[in-house]
C-alpha positions in Angstrom: -60.8 -139.7 61.6 -60.5 -143.5 61.5 -62.6 -145.4 64.0 -63.1 -149.0 65.1 -66.7 -149.9 64.6 -68.5 -153.2 65.2 -71.7 -154.0 63.3 -73.9 -156.7 64.7 -76.4 -158.3 62.3 -75.8 -158.5 58.6 -79.2 -158.2 57.0 -79.6 -155.7 54.2 -79.3 -152.7 56.5 -76.3 -154.1 58.4 -74.4 -155.0 55.2 -75.1 -151.6 53.6 -73.9 -149.9 56.8 -70.8 -152.0 57.3 -69.6 -151.8 53.7 -70.2 -148.0 53.6 -68.2 -147.5 56.8 -65.4 -149.8 55.5 -65.3 -147.9 52.1 -64.7 -144.7 54.1 -61.6 -146.2 55.7 -62.9 -147.2 59.1 -61.9 -150.5 60.8 -65.1 -152.6 60.7 -65.9 -155.8 62.5 -69.1 -157.4 61.3 -70.8 -160.2 63.4 -73.6 -162.5 62.3 -74.8 -166.0 63.1 -75.1 -167.0 59.4 -71.7 -168.2 58.1 -72.8 -167.8 54.5 -73.6 -164.2 54.9 -70.3 -163.5 56.7 -68.3 -165.1 53.9 -70.2 -163.1 51.3 -69.1 -159.8 52.8 -65.8 -160.7 54.4 -63.7 -159.4 51.5 -65.2 -155.9 51.8 -64.6 -155.5 55.5 -61.7 -155.4 58.0 -63.0 -158.4 59.9 -66.1 -160.5 59.6 -67.0 -163.2 62.2 -69.6 -165.9 62.4 -70.7 -165.7 66.1 -73.6 -165.3 68.4 -73.8 -161.7 69.5 -75.9 -162.5 72.6 -73.1 -164.5 74.1 -71.1 -162.4 76.5 -68.1 -164.6 76.4 -67.9 -164.4 72.6 -68.1 -160.6 72.7 -65.4 -160.4 75.3 -63.1 -162.6 73.2 -63.7 -160.4 70.2 -62.5 -157.4 72.2 -65.8 -155.6 71.7 -65.1 -153.2 74.6 -62.2 -151.7 72.8 -64.3 -150.5 69.9 -65.2 -146.8 69.6 -68.8 -147.6 68.4 -71.0 -150.6 68.1 -74.1 -150.8 66.0 -76.8 -153.4 66.7 -78.3 -153.8 63.2 -80.4 -156.9 64.1 -83.8 -156.7 62.4 -86.8 -158.8 63.3 -85.3 -160.7 66.3 -86.2 -158.1 68.9 -85.1 -160.2 71.8 -81.6 -160.6 70.3 -81.5 -156.8 69.6 -82.3 -156.0 73.2 -79.9 -158.6 74.7 -77.0 -157.5 72.4 -77.6 -153.8 73.4 -77.6 -154.8 77.1 -74.3 -156.8 76.7 -72.6 -154.0 74.8 -73.5 -151.6 77.6 -72.4 -154.0 80.2 -69.0 -154.5 78.5 -68.4 -150.8 78.3 -68.6 -149.9 74.6 -68.3 -146.1 74.4 -71.2 -145.4 72.0 -74.0 -147.8 71.1 -76.4 -147.3 68.2 -79.3 -149.8 68.0 -81.8 -150.4 65.2 -85.5 -150.4 66.1 -88.5 -151.7 64.2 -91.0 -149.4 65.8 -91.5 -146.8 68.5 -92.0 -149.4 71.3 -88.8 -151.3 70.3 -87.0 -147.9 70.2 -88.3 -146.9 73.6 -87.0 -150.1 75.1 -83.6 -149.7 73.5 -83.3 -146.2 74.8 -84.2 -147.3 78.4 -81.6 -150.1 78.4 -78.8 -147.8 77.4 -78.6 -147.3 73.6 -77.0 -143.9 73.0 -78.8 -143.6 69.7 -81.8 -145.4 68.1 -82.3 -145.6 64.3 -85.3 -146.8 62.4 -84.1 -148.7 59.4 -87.3 -148.4 57.5 -86.9 -144.6 57.6 -83.2 -144.4 57.1 -80.9 -146.2 54.6 -77.7 -147.7 55.9 -75.5 -145.5 53.8 -77.0 -142.4 55.4 -76.9 -143.8 58.9 -73.2 -144.6 58.4 -72.4 -140.9 58.5 -74.5 -140.6 61.7 -72.3 -143.3 63.2 -69.2 -141.3 63.0 -70.8 -137.8 63.3 -72.8 -138.4 66.4 -73.5 -134.7 67.1 -75.6 -134.1 64.0 -79.3 -134.7 63.5 -79.1 -135.2 59.8 -76.5 -135.7 57.1 -76.7 -135.3 53.3 -73.9 -136.7 51.1 -72.4 -134.4 48.5 -69.4 -136.5 47.5 -67.8 -139.5 49.4 -66.6 -138.2 52.8 -68.0 -134.7 52.2 -71.5 -133.6 53.1 -74.0 -131.2 54.6 -75.1 -131.5 58.2 -77.8 -130.1 60.5 -76.6 -129.2 64.0 -78.8 -127.9 66.8 -77.0 -125.4 69.0 -76.7 -126.6 72.6 -76.9 -124.2 75.6 -73.2 -124.1 76.3 -72.6 -122.4 72.9 -75.3 -119.7 73.3 -74.0 -116.3 72.3 -70.9 -117.5 70.6 -69.9 -116.0 67.2 -69.1 -118.2 64.2 -65.6 -116.8 64.3 -65.0 -117.8 67.9 -66.2 -121.3 67.0 -63.8 -121.4 64.0 -66.7 -122.0 61.7 -66.3 -120.7 58.2 -64.2 -121.4 55.2 -61.3 -119.5 56.7 -61.8 -121.2 60.1 -59.5 -123.8 61.6 -61.8 -126.7 60.5 -62.6 -125.6 57.0 -66.3 -126.0 57.6 -68.7 -123.6 55.9 -71.8 -122.2 57.6 -74.6 -122.2 55.0 -77.5 -120.9 57.1 -78.9 -120.4 60.6 -82.5 -121.2 61.3 -83.9 -119.4 64.3 -87.5 -120.2 64.8 -89.2 -118.6 61.8 -86.1 -116.6 60.8 -83.5 -118.0 58.3 -80.1 -116.3 58.0 -78.5 -117.3 54.7 -74.7 -117.4 54.4 -74.2 -115.9 57.8 -71.2 -113.6 58.5 -68.3 -114.7 60.8 -69.5 -112.1 63.3 -73.0 -113.6 63.5 -73.8 -115.3 66.8 -75.7 -118.4 67.5 -78.4 -119.0 70.2 -79.6 -122.1 72.0 -81.8 -124.3 69.8 -80.7 -122.5 66.6 -80.3 -125.0 63.8 -77.0 -124.5 62.0 -76.5 -126.0 58.5 -72.9 -126.6 57.6 -70.9 -128.3 54.9 -67.4 -129.8 55.0 -65.4 -133.0 54.9 -66.3 -135.7 57.4 -62.9 -135.2 59.1 -63.3 -131.5 59.4 -66.8 -131.8 60.8 -65.7 -134.5 63.3 -62.8 -132.3 64.5 -65.2 -129.4 64.8 -67.7 -131.3 66.9 -64.9 -132.7 69.1 -63.7 -129.2 69.8 -67.3 -128.1 70.6 -67.6 -131.0 73.1 -64.4 -130.0 74.7 -65.8 -126.5 75.2 -68.7 -128.1 77.2 -66.3 -130.0 79.4 -64.2 -126.9 80.1 -67.3 -125.1 81.3 -68.2 -127.8 83.9 
């Protein structure tokens, strides 16, 4: 499913992330203070703008609040990273992912409202790109472009549900295959449609990015229905 994504900061991590997302068909707005960097990547992205991402007026004029996701990919300038995250939260961006240099930086970002914190030294931009659009998964491994394997921890509202009732399986609505269920020290390989999942089980699945995203959207709706 095509999304509008803003990437703030075009260091190596930011460029890798932005270009991967654009190659997957998403609308990507990239923002950096360095005009030369912006010009170098402009042809690969939907929009690339030379601007100060800690200026609230600038972010408003760019329509940042209308984006589905914003990623603060700023590296060593911790103050700018924090200020950008605060502004994005203030302006009402639905989902904010912020890059952290270390645990302390990450803790600050979480406290000021980042929905997800990534550590660039531990995760490459191309891998994080899938986590940007598949926000429910804890890990993603690319098999082919736009198709991969994900790790999903079962939340309490799905406790006791069968794979069939969740439409998981190659014959299911989403065309997402269940590869295995990890339950504490037990591993269920190629589970049957009748198998049920329990809270905190780890479900390994494979499918297209669109299929996975549609599945997770449906699972979130189940949670809302139970409220």
